[in-house]
mmCIF file of the N, C-alpha and C atoms, coordinates in Angstrom:
data_MODEL
# 
_entry.id   MODEL 
# 
loop_
_atom_site.group_PDB 
_atom_site.id 
_atom_site.type_symbol 
_atom_site.label_atom_id 
_atom_site.label_alt_id 
_atom_site.label_comp_id 
_atom_site.label_asym_id 
_atom_site.label_entity_id 
_atom_site.label_seq_id 
_atom_site.pdbx_PDB_ins_code 
_atom_site.Cartn_x 
_atom_site.Cartn_y 
_atom_site.Cartn_z 
_atom_site.occupancy 
_atom_site.B_iso_or_equiv 
_atom_site.pdbx_formal_charge 
_atom_site.auth_seq_id 
_atom_site.auth_comp_id 
_atom_site.auth_asym_id 
_atom_site.auth_atom_id 
_atom_site.pdbx_PDB_model_num 
ATOM 1   N N  . MET A 1 1  ? 0.818   -0.929 -0.152 1.00 0.00 ? 1  MET A N  1 
ATOM 2   C CA . MET A 1 1  ? 0.111   0.086  -0.022 1.00 0.00 ? 1  MET A CA 1 
ATOM 3   C C  . MET A 1 1  ? 0.719   1.244  0.181  1.00 0.00 ? 1  MET A C  1 
ATOM 4   N N  . SER A 1 2  ? 0.716   2.495  -1.144 1.00 0.00 ? 2  SER A N  1 
ATOM 5   C CA . SER A 1 2  ? 1.349   3.328  -0.905 1.00 0.00 ? 2  SER A CA 1 
ATOM 6   C C  . SER A 1 2  ? 1.129   4.116  0.115  1.00 0.00 ? 2  SER A C  1 
ATOM 7   N N  . LEU A 1 3  ? 1.825   5.473  0.514  1.00 0.00 ? 3  LEU A N  1 
ATOM 8   C CA . LEU A 1 3  ? 1.885   6.087  1.615  1.00 0.00 ? 3  LEU A CA 1 
ATOM 9   C C  . LEU A 1 3  ? 0.447   7.016  1.316  1.00 0.00 ? 3  LEU A C  1 
ATOM 10  N N  . LYS A 1 4  ? 0.367   7.446  0.375  1.00 0.00 ? 4  LYS A N  1 
ATOM 11  C CA . LYS A 1 4  ? -1.139  8.227  -0.137 1.00 0.00 ? 4  LYS A CA 1 
ATOM 12  C C  . LYS A 1 4  ? -2.225  7.205  0.069  1.00 0.00 ? 4  LYS A C  1 
ATOM 13  N N  . GLU A 1 5  ? -1.991  6.100  0.022  1.00 0.00 ? 5  GLU A N  1 
ATOM 14  C CA . GLU A 1 5  ? -3.270  5.163  0.308  1.00 0.00 ? 5  GLU A CA 1 
ATOM 15  C C  . GLU A 1 5  ? -3.529  4.888  2.049  1.00 0.00 ? 5  GLU A C  1 
ATOM 16  N N  . GLU A 1 6  ? -2.236  4.711  2.457  1.00 0.00 ? 6  GLU A N  1 
ATOM 17  C CA . GLU A 1 6  ? -2.238  4.740  4.057  1.00 0.00 ? 6  GLU A CA 1 
ATOM 18  C C  . GLU A 1 6  ? -2.681  6.147  4.688  1.00 0.00 ? 6  GLU A C  1 
ATOM 19  N N  . LEU A 1 7  ? -2.575  7.219  4.148  1.00 0.00 ? 7  LEU A N  1 
ATOM 20  C CA . LEU A 1 7  ? -3.116  8.188  4.586  1.00 0.00 ? 7  LEU A CA 1 
ATOM 21  C C  . LEU A 1 7  ? -4.535  8.439  4.619  1.00 0.00 ? 7  LEU A C  1 
ATOM 22  N N  . ARG A 1 8  ? -5.063  7.986  3.403  1.00 0.00 ? 8  ARG A N  1 
ATOM 23  C CA . ARG A 1 8  ? -6.643  8.150  3.128  1.00 0.00 ? 8  ARG A CA 1 
ATOM 24  C C  . ARG A 1 8  ? -7.175  6.938  4.239  1.00 0.00 ? 8  ARG A C  1 
ATOM 25  N N  . THR A 1 9  ? -6.747  5.846  4.096  1.00 0.00 ? 9  THR A N  1 
ATOM 26  C CA . THR A 1 9  ? -7.386  4.724  4.932  1.00 0.00 ? 9  THR A CA 1 
ATOM 27  C C  . THR A 1 9  ? -7.276  5.551  6.627  1.00 0.00 ? 9  THR A C  1 
ATOM 28  N N  . LEU A 1 10 ? -6.418  6.265  6.867  1.00 0.00 ? 10 LEU A N  1 
ATOM 29  C CA . LEU A 1 10 ? -6.119  6.778  8.343  1.00 0.00 ? 10 LEU A CA 1 
ATOM 30  C C  . LEU A 1 10 ? -7.005  7.725  8.601  1.00 0.00 ? 10 LEU A C  1 
ATOM 31  N N  . LYS A 1 11 ? -7.410  8.719  7.366  1.00 0.00 ? 11 LYS A N  1 
ATOM 32  C CA . LYS A 1 11 ? -8.241  9.694  7.412  1.00 0.00 ? 11 LYS A CA 1 
ATOM 33  C C  . LYS A 1 11 ? -9.688  9.261  7.627  1.00 0.00 ? 11 LYS A C  1 
ATOM 34  N N  . ALA A 1 12 ? -10.055 7.909  6.861  1.00 0.00 ? 12 ALA A N  1 
ATOM 35  C CA . ALA A 1 12 ? -11.175 7.659  6.975  1.00 0.00 ? 12 ALA A CA 1 
ATOM 36  C C  . ALA A 1 12 ? -11.318 7.033  8.345  1.00 0.00 ? 12 ALA A C  1 
ATOM 37  N N  . ARG A 1 13 ? -10.553 6.300  8.767  1.00 0.00 ? 13 ARG A N  1 
ATOM 38  C CA . ARG A 1 13 ? -10.778 5.860  10.094 1.00 0.00 ? 13 ARG A CA 1 
ATOM 39  C C  . ARG A 1 13 ? -10.946 6.847  11.412 1.00 0.00 ? 13 ARG A C  1 
ATOM 40  N N  . LEU A 1 14 ? -10.056 7.949  11.119 1.00 0.00 ? 14 LEU A N  1 
ATOM 41  C CA . LEU A 1 14 ? -10.188 8.785  12.244 1.00 0.00 ? 14 LEU A CA 1 
ATOM 42  C C  . LEU A 1 14 ? -11.582 9.605  12.108 1.00 0.00 ? 14 LEU A C  1 
ATOM 43  N N  . GLU A 1 15 ? -12.178 9.765  11.113 1.00 0.00 ? 15 GLU A N  1 
ATOM 44  C CA . GLU A 1 15 ? -13.085 10.326 10.835 1.00 0.00 ? 15 GLU A CA 1 
ATOM 45  C C  . GLU A 1 15 ? -14.560 9.468  10.850 1.00 0.00 ? 15 GLU A C  1 
ATOM 46  N N  . GLY A 1 16 ? -14.467 8.541  10.333 1.00 0.00 ? 16 GLY A N  1 
ATOM 47  C CA . GLY A 1 16 ? -15.462 7.549  10.313 1.00 0.00 ? 16 GLY A CA 1 
ATOM 48  C C  . GLY A 1 16 ? -16.237 7.569  11.659 1.00 0.00 ? 16 GLY A C  1 
ATOM 49  N N  . GLY A 1 17 ? -17.544 7.581  11.742 1.00 0.00 ? 17 GLY A N  1 
ATOM 50  C CA . GLY A 1 17 ? -18.593 7.448  12.729 1.00 0.00 ? 17 GLY A CA 1 
ATOM 51  C C  . GLY A 1 17 ? -18.374 8.679  13.646 1.00 0.00 ? 17 GLY A C  1 
ATOM 52  N N  . ARG A 1 18 ? -17.717 9.657  13.242 1.00 0.00 ? 18 ARG A N  1 
ATOM 53  C CA . ARG A 1 18 ? -17.624 11.098 14.213 1.00 0.00 ? 18 ARG A CA 1 
ATOM 54  C C  . ARG A 1 18 ? -18.951 11.863 13.630 1.00 0.00 ? 18 ARG A C  1 
ATOM 55  N N  . PRO A 1 19 ? -19.493 12.645 14.371 1.00 0.00 ? 19 PRO A N  1 
ATOM 56  C CA . PRO A 1 19 ? -20.378 13.839 14.056 1.00 0.00 ? 19 PRO A CA 1 
ATOM 57  C C  . PRO A 1 19 ? -20.063 14.663 13.133 1.00 0.00 ? 19 PRO A C  1 
ATOM 58  N N  . PRO A 1 20 ? -20.676 14.828 12.064 1.00 0.00 ? 20 PRO A N  1 
ATOM 59  C CA . PRO A 1 20 ? -20.063 16.202 10.999 1.00 0.00 ? 20 PRO A CA 1 
ATOM 60  C C  . PRO A 1 20 ? -19.709 17.301 11.546 1.00 0.00 ? 20 PRO A C  1 
ATOM 61  N N  . ALA A 1 21 ? -20.038 17.687 12.396 1.00 0.00 ? 21 ALA A N  1 
ATOM 62  C CA . ALA A 1 21 ? -19.406 19.043 13.397 1.00 0.00 ? 21 ALA A CA 1 
ATOM 63  C C  . ALA A 1 21 ? -18.289 18.513 13.849 1.00 0.00 ? 21 ALA A C  1 
ATOM 64  N N  . VAL A 1 22 ? -18.000 17.375 14.426 1.00 0.00 ? 22 VAL A N  1 
ATOM 65  C CA . VAL A 1 22 ? -16.591 17.068 15.028 1.00 0.00 ? 22 VAL A CA 1 
ATOM 66  C C  . VAL A 1 22 ? -15.501 17.101 14.131 1.00 0.00 ? 22 VAL A C  1 
ATOM 67  N N  . VAL A 1 23 ? -15.740 16.459 12.523 1.00 0.00 ? 23 VAL A N  1 
ATOM 68  C CA . VAL A 1 23 ? -14.949 16.752 11.497 1.00 0.00 ? 23 VAL A CA 1 
ATOM 69  C C  . VAL A 1 23 ? -14.698 17.839 11.127 1.00 0.00 ? 23 VAL A C  1 
ATOM 70  N N  . GLU A 1 24 ? -15.679 18.578 10.924 1.00 0.00 ? 24 GLU A N  1 
ATOM 71  C CA . GLU A 1 24 ? -15.691 20.087 10.627 1.00 0.00 ? 24 GLU A CA 1 
ATOM 72  C C  . GLU A 1 24 ? -14.420 20.642 11.618 1.00 0.00 ? 24 GLU A C  1 
ATOM 73  N N  . THR A 1 25 ? -14.683 20.438 12.840 1.00 0.00 ? 25 THR A N  1 
ATOM 74  C CA . THR A 1 25 ? -13.767 21.199 13.895 1.00 0.00 ? 25 THR A CA 1 
ATOM 75  C C  . THR A 1 25 ? -12.140 20.599 13.437 1.00 0.00 ? 25 THR A C  1 
ATOM 76  N N  . MET A 1 26 ? -12.136 19.174 13.285 1.00 0.00 ? 26 MET A N  1 
ATOM 77  C CA . MET A 1 26 ? -11.021 18.859 13.021 1.00 0.00 ? 26 MET A CA 1 
ATOM 78  C C  . MET A 1 26 ? -10.099 19.414 11.948 1.00 0.00 ? 26 MET A C  1 
ATOM 79  N N  . HIS A 1 27 ? -11.101 19.726 10.606 1.00 0.00 ? 27 HIS A N  1 
ATOM 80  C CA . HIS A 1 27 ? -10.300 20.166 9.393  1.00 0.00 ? 27 HIS A CA 1 
ATOM 81  C C  . HIS A 1 27 ? -10.147 21.588 9.512  1.00 0.00 ? 27 HIS A C  1 
ATOM 82  N N  . ARG A 1 28 ? -11.107 22.448 10.208 1.00 0.00 ? 28 ARG A N  1 
ATOM 83  C CA . ARG A 1 28 ? -10.754 23.587 10.669 1.00 0.00 ? 28 ARG A CA 1 
ATOM 84  C C  . ARG A 1 28 ? -9.418  23.457 11.349 1.00 0.00 ? 28 ARG A C  1 
ATOM 85  N N  . GLY A 1 29 ? -9.278  23.221 12.242 1.00 0.00 ? 29 GLY A N  1 
ATOM 86  C CA . GLY A 1 29 ? -7.991  23.215 13.068 1.00 0.00 ? 29 GLY A CA 1 
ATOM 87  C C  . GLY A 1 29 ? -6.829  22.929 12.158 1.00 0.00 ? 29 GLY A C  1 
ATOM 88  N N  . VAL A 1 30 ? -6.804  21.914 11.272 1.00 0.00 ? 30 VAL A N  1 
ATOM 89  C CA . VAL A 1 30 ? -5.815  21.706 10.380 1.00 0.00 ? 30 VAL A CA 1 
ATOM 90  C C  . VAL A 1 30 ? -5.682  22.908 9.548  1.00 0.00 ? 30 VAL A C  1 
ATOM 91  N N  . ALA A 1 31 ? -6.561  23.498 8.910  1.00 0.00 ? 31 ALA A N  1 
ATOM 92  C CA . ALA A 1 31 ? -6.565  24.705 8.119  1.00 0.00 ? 31 ALA A CA 1 
ATOM 93  C C  . ALA A 1 31 ? -5.859  25.790 8.554  1.00 0.00 ? 31 ALA A C  1 
ATOM 94  N N  . ASP A 1 32 ? -6.202  25.831 10.065 1.00 0.00 ? 32 ASP A N  1 
ATOM 95  C CA . ASP A 1 32 ? -5.505  26.969 10.848 1.00 0.00 ? 32 ASP A CA 1 
ATOM 96  C C  . ASP A 1 32 ? -4.165  26.741 11.082 1.00 0.00 ? 32 ASP A C  1 
ATOM 97  N N  . LEU A 1 33 ? -3.822  25.558 11.355 1.00 0.00 ? 33 LEU A N  1 
ATOM 98  C CA . LEU A 1 33 ? -2.513  25.505 11.635 1.00 0.00 ? 33 LEU A CA 1 
ATOM 99  C C  . LEU A 1 33 ? -1.775  25.704 10.323 1.00 0.00 ? 33 LEU A C  1 
ATOM 100 N N  . ARG A 1 34 ? -2.259  25.119 8.766  1.00 0.00 ? 34 ARG A N  1 
ATOM 101 C CA . ARG A 1 34 ? -1.674  25.686 7.803  1.00 0.00 ? 34 ARG A CA 1 
ATOM 102 C C  . ARG A 1 34 ? -1.468  27.102 7.698  1.00 0.00 ? 34 ARG A C  1 
ATOM 103 N N  . ALA A 1 35 ? -2.613  27.776 7.885  1.00 0.00 ? 35 ALA A N  1 
ATOM 104 C CA . ALA A 1 35 ? -2.533  29.231 7.295  1.00 0.00 ? 35 ALA A CA 1 
ATOM 105 C C  . ALA A 1 35 ? -1.900  29.954 8.554  1.00 0.00 ? 35 ALA A C  1 
ATOM 106 N N  . SER A 1 36 ? -1.397  29.457 9.672  1.00 0.00 ? 36 SER A N  1 
ATOM 107 C CA . SER A 1 36 ? -0.628  30.041 10.602 1.00 0.00 ? 36 SER A CA 1 
ATOM 108 C C  . SER A 1 36 ? 0.873   30.240 10.028 1.00 0.00 ? 36 SER A C  1 
ATOM 109 N N  . GLY A 1 37 ? 1.462   29.269 9.559  1.00 0.00 ? 37 GLY A N  1 
ATOM 110 C CA . GLY A 1 37 ? 2.790   29.234 8.853  1.00 0.00 ? 37 GLY A CA 1 
ATOM 111 C C  . GLY A 1 37 ? 3.487   28.772 9.760  1.00 0.00 ? 37 GLY A C  1 
ATOM 112 N N  . ALA A 1 38 ? 2.854   27.928 10.464 1.00 0.00 ? 38 ALA A N  1 
ATOM 113 C CA . ALA A 1 38 ? 4.135   27.111 11.552 1.00 0.00 ? 38 ALA A CA 1 
ATOM 114 C C  . ALA A 1 38 ? 4.970   26.089 10.702 1.00 0.00 ? 38 ALA A C  1 
ATOM 115 N N  . ALA A 1 39 ? 4.392   25.332 9.594  1.00 0.00 ? 39 ALA A N  1 
ATOM 116 C CA . ALA A 1 39 ? 5.108   24.725 8.968  1.00 0.00 ? 39 ALA A CA 1 
ATOM 117 C C  . ALA A 1 39 ? 6.744   25.344 8.573  1.00 0.00 ? 39 ALA A C  1 
ATOM 118 N N  . ASP A 1 40 ? 6.536   26.561 8.249  1.00 0.00 ? 40 ASP A N  1 
ATOM 119 C CA . ASP A 1 40 ? 7.810   27.151 7.502  1.00 0.00 ? 40 ASP A CA 1 
ATOM 120 C C  . ASP A 1 40 ? 8.478   27.426 8.539  1.00 0.00 ? 40 ASP A C  1 
ATOM 121 N N  . ARG A 1 41 ? 8.396   27.328 9.869  1.00 0.00 ? 41 ARG A N  1 
ATOM 122 C CA . ARG A 1 41 ? 9.173   27.590 10.947 1.00 0.00 ? 41 ARG A CA 1 
ATOM 123 C C  . ARG A 1 41 ? 9.550   26.616 11.738 1.00 0.00 ? 41 ARG A C  1 
ATOM 124 N N  . VAL A 1 42 ? 9.323   25.374 11.238 1.00 0.00 ? 42 VAL A N  1 
ATOM 125 C CA . VAL A 1 42 ? 10.081  23.930 11.818 1.00 0.00 ? 42 VAL A CA 1 
ATOM 126 C C  . VAL A 1 42 ? 11.499  23.652 11.487 1.00 0.00 ? 42 VAL A C  1 
ATOM 127 N N  . LEU A 1 43 ? 12.271  22.935 12.357 1.00 0.00 ? 43 LEU A N  1 
ATOM 128 C CA . LEU A 1 43 ? 13.650  22.883 11.974 1.00 0.00 ? 43 LEU A CA 1 
ATOM 129 C C  . LEU A 1 43 ? 13.568  21.892 10.663 1.00 0.00 ? 43 LEU A C  1 
ATOM 130 N N  . LYS A 1 44 ? 14.535  21.908 9.796  1.00 0.00 ? 44 LYS A N  1 
ATOM 131 C CA . LYS A 1 44 ? 14.853  21.140 8.817  1.00 0.00 ? 44 LYS A CA 1 
ATOM 132 C C  . LYS A 1 44 ? 15.902  19.837 8.985  1.00 0.00 ? 44 LYS A C  1 
ATOM 133 N N  . ALA A 1 45 ? 15.207  18.854 8.456  1.00 0.00 ? 45 ALA A N  1 
ATOM 134 C CA . ALA A 1 45 ? 16.320  17.559 8.663  1.00 0.00 ? 45 ALA A CA 1 
ATOM 135 C C  . ALA A 1 45 ? 17.904  18.292 8.317  1.00 0.00 ? 45 ALA A C  1 
ATOM 136 N N  . GLY A 1 46 ? 18.750  17.933 9.593  1.00 0.00 ? 46 GLY A N  1 
ATOM 137 C CA . GLY A 1 46 ? 20.006  18.341 9.793  1.00 0.00 ? 46 GLY A CA 1 
ATOM 138 C C  . GLY A 1 46 ? 20.413  19.488 10.285 1.00 0.00 ? 46 GLY A C  1 
ATOM 139 N N  . THR A 1 47 ? 19.110  20.526 10.455 1.00 0.00 ? 47 THR A N  1 
ATOM 140 C CA . THR A 1 47 ? 19.557  21.781 11.233 1.00 0.00 ? 47 THR A CA 1 
ATOM 141 C C  . THR A 1 47 ? 19.660  21.493 12.712 1.00 0.00 ? 47 THR A C  1 
ATOM 142 N N  . ARG A 1 48 ? 20.690  22.164 13.249 1.00 0.00 ? 48 ARG A N  1 
ATOM 143 C CA . ARG A 1 48 ? 21.009  22.151 14.579 1.00 0.00 ? 48 ARG A CA 1 
ATOM 144 C C  . ARG A 1 48 ? 20.136  22.490 15.491 1.00 0.00 ? 48 ARG A C  1 
ATOM 145 N N  . ALA A 1 49 ? 19.597  21.901 16.688 1.00 0.00 ? 49 ALA A N  1 
ATOM 146 C CA . ALA A 1 49 ? 18.345  22.591 17.433 1.00 0.00 ? 49 ALA A CA 1 
ATOM 147 C C  . ALA A 1 49 ? 19.073  23.253 18.272 1.00 0.00 ? 49 ALA A C  1 
ATOM 148 N N  . PRO A 1 50 ? 18.301  24.298 18.961 1.00 0.00 ? 50 PRO A N  1 
ATOM 149 C CA . PRO A 1 50 ? 18.775  24.925 20.066 1.00 0.00 ? 50 PRO A CA 1 
ATOM 150 C C  . PRO A 1 50 ? 18.888  24.194 21.370 1.00 0.00 ? 50 PRO A C  1 
ATOM 151 N N  . ALA A 1 51 ? 19.654  24.562 22.085 1.00 0.00 ? 51 ALA A N  1 
ATOM 152 C CA . ALA A 1 51 ? 19.886  23.885 23.239 1.00 0.00 ? 51 ALA A CA 1 
ATOM 153 C C  . ALA A 1 51 ? 18.700  23.839 24.187 1.00 0.00 ? 51 ALA A C  1 
ATOM 154 N N  . PHE A 1 52 ? 18.390  22.541 24.951 1.00 0.00 ? 52 PHE A N  1 
ATOM 155 C CA . PHE A 1 52 ? 17.173  22.565 25.891 1.00 0.00 ? 52 PHE A CA 1 
ATOM 156 C C  . PHE A 1 52 ? 17.507  21.679 26.990 1.00 0.00 ? 52 PHE A C  1 
ATOM 157 N N  . THR A 1 53 ? 16.418  21.548 28.014 1.00 0.00 ? 53 THR A N  1 
ATOM 158 C CA . THR A 1 53 ? 16.411  20.903 28.771 1.00 0.00 ? 53 THR A CA 1 
ATOM 159 C C  . THR A 1 53 ? 14.842  20.514 29.194 1.00 0.00 ? 53 THR A C  1 
ATOM 160 N N  . LEU A 1 54 ? 14.830  19.379 29.008 1.00 0.00 ? 54 LEU A N  1 
ATOM 161 C CA . LEU A 1 54 ? 13.366  18.562 28.996 1.00 0.00 ? 54 LEU A CA 1 
ATOM 162 C C  . LEU A 1 54 ? 12.916  17.459 30.279 1.00 0.00 ? 54 LEU A C  1 
ATOM 163 N N  . PRO A 1 55 ? 11.964  17.520 30.468 1.00 0.00 ? 55 PRO A N  1 
ATOM 164 C CA . PRO A 1 55 ? 12.092  16.118 31.607 1.00 0.00 ? 55 PRO A CA 1 
ATOM 165 C C  . PRO A 1 55 ? 11.984  14.849 30.857 1.00 0.00 ? 55 PRO A C  1 
ATOM 166 N N  . ASN A 1 56 ? 12.720  13.758 31.316 1.00 0.00 ? 56 ASN A N  1 
ATOM 167 C CA . ASN A 1 56 ? 12.404  12.483 30.971 1.00 0.00 ? 56 ASN A CA 1 
ATOM 168 C C  . ASN A 1 56 ? 11.451  11.727 31.270 1.00 0.00 ? 56 ASN A C  1 
ATOM 169 N N  . ALA A 1 57 ? 11.475  10.535 30.959 1.00 0.00 ? 57 ALA A N  1 
ATOM 170 C CA . ALA A 1 57 ? 9.996   9.480  31.131 1.00 0.00 ? 57 ALA A CA 1 
ATOM 171 C C  . ALA A 1 57 ? 9.985   9.575  32.780 1.00 0.00 ? 57 ALA A C  1 
ATOM 172 N N  . GLU A 1 58 ? 11.132  9.894  33.444 1.00 0.00 ? 58 GLU A N  1 
ATOM 173 C CA . GLU A 1 58 ? 10.998  10.000 35.087 1.00 0.00 ? 58 GLU A CA 1 
ATOM 174 C C  . GLU A 1 58 ? 10.763  11.478 35.728 1.00 0.00 ? 58 GLU A C  1 
ATOM 175 N N  . GLU A 1 59 ? 10.580  12.041 34.947 1.00 0.00 ? 59 GLU A N  1 
ATOM 176 C CA . GLU A 1 59 ? 10.262  13.633 35.326 1.00 0.00 ? 59 GLU A CA 1 
ATOM 177 C C  . GLU A 1 59 ? 11.547  14.170 35.620 1.00 0.00 ? 59 GLU A C  1 
ATOM 178 N N  . ARG A 1 60 ? 12.645  13.476 35.462 1.00 0.00 ? 60 ARG A N  1 
ATOM 179 C CA . ARG A 1 60 ? 13.925  14.354 35.794 1.00 0.00 ? 60 ARG A CA 1 
ATOM 180 C C  . ARG A 1 60 ? 14.641  15.196 34.407 1.00 0.00 ? 60 ARG A C  1 
ATOM 181 N N  . PRO A 1 61 ? 14.974  16.581 34.947 1.00 0.00 ? 61 PRO A N  1 
ATOM 182 C CA . PRO A 1 61 ? 15.387  17.160 33.682 1.00 0.00 ? 61 PRO A CA 1 
ATOM 183 C C  . PRO A 1 61 ? 16.540  16.667 33.184 1.00 0.00 ? 61 PRO A C  1 
ATOM 184 N N  . VAL A 1 62 ? 16.715  16.863 31.688 1.00 0.00 ? 62 VAL A N  1 
ATOM 185 C CA . VAL A 1 62 ? 17.580  16.347 31.065 1.00 0.00 ? 62 VAL A CA 1 
ATOM 186 C C  . VAL A 1 62 ? 18.289  17.387 30.077 1.00 0.00 ? 62 VAL A C  1 
ATOM 187 N N  . SER A 1 63 ? 19.358  17.635 30.050 1.00 0.00 ? 63 SER A N  1 
ATOM 188 C CA . SER A 1 63 ? 20.216  18.676 29.126 1.00 0.00 ? 63 SER A CA 1 
ATOM 189 C C  . SER A 1 63 ? 20.707  18.174 27.886 1.00 0.00 ? 63 SER A C  1 
ATOM 190 N N  . SER A 1 64 ? 20.406  18.858 26.768 1.00 0.00 ? 64 SER A N  1 
ATOM 191 C CA . SER A 1 64 ? 20.645  18.493 25.387 1.00 0.00 ? 64 SER A CA 1 
ATOM 192 C C  . SER A 1 64 ? 22.163  18.589 25.167 1.00 0.00 ? 64 SER A C  1 
ATOM 193 N N  . ALA A 1 65 ? 22.664  19.539 26.168 1.00 0.00 ? 65 ALA A N  1 
ATOM 194 C CA . ALA A 1 65 ? 24.108  20.031 26.015 1.00 0.00 ? 65 ALA A CA 1 
ATOM 195 C C  . ALA A 1 65 ? 24.893  18.865 26.448 1.00 0.00 ? 65 ALA A C  1 
ATOM 196 N N  . GLU A 1 66 ? 24.446  18.196 27.572 1.00 0.00 ? 66 GLU A N  1 
ATOM 197 C CA . GLU A 1 66 ? 25.301  17.093 28.356 1.00 0.00 ? 66 GLU A CA 1 
ATOM 198 C C  . GLU A 1 66 ? 24.989  16.067 27.708 1.00 0.00 ? 66 GLU A C  1 
ATOM 199 N N  . LEU A 1 67 ? 23.929  15.783 27.312 1.00 0.00 ? 67 LEU A N  1 
ATOM 200 C CA . LEU A 1 67 ? 23.683  14.364 26.296 1.00 0.00 ? 67 LEU A CA 1 
ATOM 201 C C  . LEU A 1 67 ? 24.635  14.374 24.716 1.00 0.00 ? 67 LEU A C  1 
ATOM 202 N N  . LEU A 1 68 ? 24.956  15.738 24.324 1.00 0.00 ? 68 LEU A N  1 
ATOM 203 C CA . LEU A 1 68 ? 25.749  15.986 22.989 1.00 0.00 ? 68 LEU A CA 1 
ATOM 204 C C  . LEU A 1 68 ? 27.207  15.851 23.541 1.00 0.00 ? 68 LEU A C  1 
ATOM 205 N N  . ALA A 1 69 ? 27.500  16.252 24.390 1.00 0.00 ? 69 ALA A N  1 
ATOM 206 C CA . ALA A 1 69 ? 29.004  16.071 25.162 1.00 0.00 ? 69 ALA A CA 1 
ATOM 207 C C  . ALA A 1 69 ? 29.274  14.783 25.083 1.00 0.00 ? 69 ALA A C  1 
ATOM 208 N N  . ARG A 1 70 ? 28.478  13.644 25.220 1.00 0.00 ? 70 ARG A N  1 
ATOM 209 C CA . ARG A 1 70 ? 28.576  12.034 24.936 1.00 0.00 ? 70 ARG A CA 1 
ATOM 210 C C  . ARG A 1 70 ? 28.587  11.475 23.830 1.00 0.00 ? 70 ARG A C  1 
ATOM 211 N N  . GLY A 1 71 ? 28.119  12.149 22.851 1.00 0.00 ? 71 GLY A N  1 
ATOM 212 C CA . GLY A 1 71 ? 27.946  11.633 21.400 1.00 0.00 ? 71 GLY A CA 1 
ATOM 213 C C  . GLY A 1 71 ? 26.507  12.264 20.580 1.00 0.00 ? 71 GLY A C  1 
ATOM 214 N N  . PRO A 1 72 ? 26.404  11.698 19.623 1.00 0.00 ? 72 PRO A N  1 
ATOM 215 C CA . PRO A 1 72 ? 25.122  12.213 18.893 1.00 0.00 ? 72 PRO A CA 1 
ATOM 216 C C  . PRO A 1 72 ? 23.920  12.216 19.612 1.00 0.00 ? 72 PRO A C  1 
ATOM 217 N N  . LEU A 1 73 ? 23.245  13.004 19.396 1.00 0.00 ? 73 LEU A N  1 
ATOM 218 C CA . LEU A 1 73 ? 21.814  13.003 19.998 1.00 0.00 ? 73 LEU A CA 1 
ATOM 219 C C  . LEU A 1 73 ? 20.346  12.695 19.074 1.00 0.00 ? 73 LEU A C  1 
ATOM 220 N N  . VAL A 1 74 ? 19.561  11.922 19.421 1.00 0.00 ? 74 VAL A N  1 
ATOM 221 C CA . VAL A 1 74 ? 18.406  11.497 18.746 1.00 0.00 ? 74 VAL A CA 1 
ATOM 222 C C  . VAL A 1 74 ? 17.278  11.940 19.577 1.00 0.00 ? 74 VAL A C  1 
ATOM 223 N N  . VAL A 1 75 ? 16.206  13.229 19.254 1.00 0.00 ? 75 VAL A N  1 
ATOM 224 C CA . VAL A 1 75 ? 15.255  13.095 20.103 1.00 0.00 ? 75 VAL A CA 1 
ATOM 225 C C  . VAL A 1 75 ? 13.952  12.687 19.721 1.00 0.00 ? 75 VAL A C  1 
ATOM 226 N N  . THR A 1 76 ? 13.240  12.116 20.265 1.00 0.00 ? 76 THR A N  1 
ATOM 227 C CA . THR A 1 76 ? 12.084  11.447 20.106 1.00 0.00 ? 76 THR A CA 1 
ATOM 228 C C  . THR A 1 76 ? 10.585  12.192 20.854 1.00 0.00 ? 76 THR A C  1 
ATOM 229 N N  . PHE A 1 77 ? 9.552   12.609 20.423 1.00 0.00 ? 77 PHE A N  1 
ATOM 230 C CA . PHE A 1 77 ? 8.268   13.269 21.061 1.00 0.00 ? 77 PHE A CA 1 
ATOM 231 C C  . PHE A 1 77 ? 7.227   12.081 21.086 1.00 0.00 ? 77 PHE A C  1 
ATOM 232 N N  . TYR A 1 78 ? 6.998   12.087 22.223 1.00 0.00 ? 78 TYR A N  1 
ATOM 233 C CA . TYR A 1 78 ? 5.674   11.097 22.044 1.00 0.00 ? 78 TYR A CA 1 
ATOM 234 C C  . TYR A 1 78 ? 4.479   11.779 22.253 1.00 0.00 ? 78 TYR A C  1 
ATOM 235 N N  . ARG A 1 79 ? 3.629   11.773 21.609 1.00 0.00 ? 79 ARG A N  1 
ATOM 236 C CA . ARG A 1 79 ? 2.203   12.465 21.700 1.00 0.00 ? 79 ARG A CA 1 
ATOM 237 C C  . ARG A 1 79 ? 1.373   12.270 22.824 1.00 0.00 ? 79 ARG A C  1 
ATOM 238 N N  . GLY A 1 80 ? 1.689   10.976 23.391 1.00 0.00 ? 80 GLY A N  1 
ATOM 239 C CA . GLY A 1 80 ? 0.695   10.879 24.579 1.00 0.00 ? 80 GLY A CA 1 
ATOM 240 C C  . GLY A 1 80 ? -0.703  10.567 24.096 1.00 0.00 ? 80 GLY A C  1 
ATOM 241 N N  . ARG A 1 81 ? -1.391  10.488 25.106 1.00 0.00 ? 81 ARG A N  1 
ATOM 242 C CA . ARG A 1 81 ? -2.992  9.882  24.742 1.00 0.00 ? 81 ARG A CA 1 
ATOM 243 C C  . ARG A 1 81 ? -3.449  11.546 25.125 1.00 0.00 ? 81 ARG A C  1 
ATOM 244 N N  . TRP A 1 82 ? -4.449  11.960 23.971 1.00 0.00 ? 82 TRP A N  1 
ATOM 245 C CA . TRP A 1 82 ? -5.463  13.213 24.278 1.00 0.00 ? 82 TRP A CA 1 
ATOM 246 C C  . TRP A 1 82 ? -6.710  12.678 24.502 1.00 0.00 ? 82 TRP A C  1 
# 
């Protein structure tokens, strides 16, 4: 299955069975994000991110500078449950 087909399937699953007003709100939220220009301000692949400190899974602060001092750093964001 191509990526486009997978995305169409996902969209149908996420929107299926929801009231039309809810689907419209979802679409409006996506349109608002696109119109905001936020996508133009995200870091591109290979761009160095600014230094940061964030809590880890155990709620302890972790510094990107300290981790980078030990070697390459990969950051993963977990969406969580909404």
